[in-house]
C-alpha positions as CSV (number, residue, x, y, z in Angstrom):
1,M,-0.7,-4.1,-12.6
2,N,0.4,-1.3,-10.1
3,N,-0.2,-1.8,-6.4
4,V,-3.1,0.0,-4.8
5,N,-3.3,1.0,-1.4
6,I,-6.7,2.2,0.0
7,S,-7.7,3.4,3.5
8,L,-11.4,3.5,4.5
9,V,-12.1,5.5,7.6
10,G,-15.2,6.4,9.4
11,V,-17.2,5.4,12.5
12,G,-19.1,2.5,13.7
13,G,-22.5,2.2,11.9
14,Q,-21.4,3.5,8.7
15,G,-20.7,0.5,6.7
16,V,-16.9,1.0,6.6
17,V,-16.1,-2.8,7.1
18,S,-18.9,-4.1,4.7
19,T,-17.6,-1.5,1.9
20,G,-14.0,-3.1,2.6
21,I,-15.4,-6.6,2.4
22,I,-17.1,-5.7,-1.1
23,L,-13.8,-4.3,-2.5
24,G,-11.7,-7.0,-1.0
25,N,-14.2,-9.7,-2.5
26,T,-14.4,-8.2,-5.8
27,V,-10.7,-8.0,-6.4
28,A,-10.0,-11.6,-5.0
29,R,-12.7,-12.8,-7.4
30,K,-10.8,-11.5,-10.4
31,G,-7.7,-13.6,-9.2
32,I,-5.7,-10.5,-8.0
33,N,-3.9,-10.6,-4.5
34,V,-5.5,-8.3,-1.8
35,V,-4.7,-8.2,1.9
36,M,-7.1,-6.4,4.2
37,S,-6.9,-5.3,8.0
38,E,-9.5,-3.7,10.3
39,I,-9.0,-1.4,13.2
40,H,-11.8,-0.5,15.5
41,G,-11.9,2.2,18.2
42,M,-14.7,1.7,20.9
43,A,-16.6,-1.5,20.5
44,Q,-20.0,0.5,19.9
45,R,-21.9,2.3,17.3
46,G,-19.8,5.7,17.0
47,G,-16.4,4.3,17.6
48,I,-13.5,5.0,14.9
49,V,-13.1,2.2,12.5
50,T,-10.4,2.0,9.9
51,V,-10.0,-0.6,7.2
52,D,-6.9,-0.9,4.9
53,L,-6.8,-2.8,1.6
54,R,-3.7,-3.6,-0.2
55,I,-4.2,-4.6,-3.7
56,G,-1.2,-6.4,-6.0
57,D,2.0,-7.9,-5.2
58,V,1.7,-7.1,-1.5
59,Y,1.8,-9.4,1.5
60,G,1.8,-7.4,4.7
61,P,-1.5,-5.6,5.8
62,I,0.3,-2.5,7.0
63,I,0.5,0.4,4.5
64,P,3.7,2.2,4.8
65,E,3.5,5.8,5.9
66,G,2.9,8.1,2.8
67,K,1.8,5.3,0.7
68,I,-2.0,5.4,0.5
69,D,-3.3,6.1,-2.9
70,L,-6.9,6.4,-1.9
71,I,-8.5,7.5,1.1
72,I,-12.3,6.8,1.4
73,G,-13.6,9.1,4.2
74,F,-17.2,8.2,5.7
75,E,-16.9,11.0,8.0
76,A,-15.2,14.5,7.7
77,L,-13.2,14.6,10.7
78,E,-12.1,11.1,10.5
79,T,-11.0,11.8,6.9
80,I,-8.8,14.9,7.9
81,R,-7.3,12.5,10.8
82,A,-6.3,10.0,8.2
83,L,-4.3,12.7,6.2
84,K,-1.2,12.1,8.3
85,R,-0.8,8.9,6.5
86,A,-1.2,10.5,2.9
87,S,1.1,12.2,0.4
88,R,0.4,14.9,-2.1
89,K,-0.6,12.2,-4.6
90,T,-3.2,10.5,-2.4
91,R,-6.6,11.0,-3.6
92,I,-9.3,11.7,-1.2
93,I,-13.0,11.2,-1.1
94,M,-14.6,12.9,2.0
95,N,-18.3,12.3,2.9
96,T,-19.2,15.8,4.1
97,E,-21.3,14.4,6.9
98,R,-20.4,15.7,10.4
99,I,-20.9,12.9,13.2
100,I,-20.2,14.7,16.5
101,P,-18.1,12.7,19.1
102,F,-19.8,12.4,22.5
103,T,-16.8,14.4,23.9
104,V,-18.1,17.4,21.9
105,N,-21.5,17.0,23.0
106,I,-20.6,17.1,26.6
107,G,-18.7,20.2,26.2
108,D,-15.0,18.6,26.5
109,E,-13.9,19.4,23.0
110,K,-15.1,21.4,20.0
111,Y,-15.7,20.0,16.7
112,P,-12.9,21.7,14.2
113,D,-13.8,23.7,11.3
114,I,-13.0,21.2,8.5
115,E,-12.7,23.8,5.8
116,E,-10.4,25.9,7.5
117,I,-8.0,22.7,8.0
118,I,-8.2,21.8,4.4
119,K,-7.2,25.3,3.5
120,K,-4.5,25.7,6.2
121,F,-2.9,22.4,4.8
122,D,-3.3,23.1,1.3
123,I,-4.9,19.9,0.8
124,R,-5.3,18.7,-3.0
125,N,-6.9,15.9,-4.8
126,I,-9.7,16.0,-2.1
127,I,-13.3,15.7,-3.3
128,G,-16.4,16.3,-0.9
129,I,-19.4,14.4,-1.5
130,D,-22.9,14.8,0.2
131,A,-23.4,10.9,0.3
132,V,-26.1,11.4,2.8
133,N,-28.2,13.5,0.6
134,I,-27.6,11.2,-2.2
135,A,-28.3,8.1,-0.3
136,K,-31.8,9.7,0.5
137,Q,-32.6,10.4,-3.2
138,T,-32.3,6.4,-3.5
139,G,-34.9,5.9,-0.7
140,N,-32.3,3.8,1.4
141,L,-30.4,5.9,3.9
142,Q,-28.1,3.0,4.5
143,S,-26.6,3.3,1.1
144,V,-24.3,6.1,2.0
145,N,-21.5,3.4,1.7
146,M,-22.3,2.7,-1.7
147,V,-22.2,6.4,-2.8
148,L,-18.8,6.4,-1.6
149,L,-17.8,2.9,-3.1
150,G,-19.1,4.6,-6.6
151,A,-16.9,7.6,-6.0
152,A,-13.9,5.4,-5.3
153,F,-14.6,3.3,-8.6
154,A,-14.7,6.4,-10.4
155,T,-11.2,7.4,-9.5
156,E,-10.1,4.5,-12.0
157,L,-7.4,3.2,-9.5
158,L,-9.3,-0.1,-8.9
159,P,-8.3,-3.0,-11.0
160,I,-11.8,-4.2,-11.6
161,E,-14.8,-3.3,-13.6
162,E,-18.2,-1.9,-12.8
163,K,-20.1,-4.9,-13.3
164,D,-17.8,-6.7,-10.8
165,I,-18.8,-4.5,-8.1
166,E,-22.5,-4.6,-8.8
167,E,-22.2,-8.3,-8.7
168,S,-20.5,-8.0,-5.2
169,I,-23.2,-5.7,-3.9
170,K,-25.6,-8.4,-4.8
171,I,-23.9,-10.9,-2.9
172,Q,-23.4,-8.7,0.0
173,F,-26.8,-7.5,0.5
174,P,-30.4,-8.8,0.5
175,E,-32.1,-8.7,-2.6
176,Y,-34.7,-6.3,-1.6
177,S,-32.0,-3.6,-1.4
178,W,-30.2,-4.5,-4.6
179,E,-31.7,-1.7,-6.6
180,S,-31.2,1.1,-4.2
181,N,-27.6,0.3,-3.4
182,I,-26.7,0.0,-7.1
183,K,-28.3,3.1,-7.8
184,A,-26.3,4.8,-5.0
185,F,-23.1,3.2,-6.4
186,R,-23.8,4.7,-9.8
187,I,-24.8,8.2,-8.6
188,G,-21.5,8.1,-6.6
189,M,-19.7,7.5,-9.7
190,D,-21.3,10.2,-11.7
191,Q,-21.0,12.8,-8.8
192,Y,-17.3,12.1,-8.4
193,R,-16.6,12.6,-12.1
194,I,-18.5,15.8,-12.1
195,L,-17.1,17.3,-9.1
196,T,-13.3,16.3,-10.3
197,K,-14.0,18.1,-13.5
198,A,-15.2,21.0,-11.8
199,Y,-12.4,21.2,-9.0
200,L,-9.4,19.1,-9.8
């Protein structure tokens, strides 16, 4: 199999780490080598969080510059910041949610125009998904990360099957949330496929 390098980026409280754990555990249970690393910003809700996953014949946790195959962005600005590690071939999933940093709230900085940045840098292979709205449809606002996980699976870059991830979701979360999380995962898959046909 080909090696796959994935970077999950967002802020504290969005489920970035739990999504990385689900992905990593799913791959490992298939007998495939996987290495995971985490980087946390401020040790509080809202701090920057990055989780890197390397799948295949890899040993070190650091993804070489320009070698990321997939970016899963949980927040729009953090997705844009991660692009410096990407290449023209990198697939990018971006949750369209904006989480305003405290520096913007107190007037020290301005939140940038994400759409203008994307146009300026001619970013391709990027799919924006309103994961928050989809999560609301499932009745579980905390399932935003499962929407993005579904979209990631739909890229067909992952060496696992749909049933494998759904089993991992059941292992990771309490039983009362299985239905909503799996529903979010499936809608995320469908949404990515629809948007890919429309825009890529």
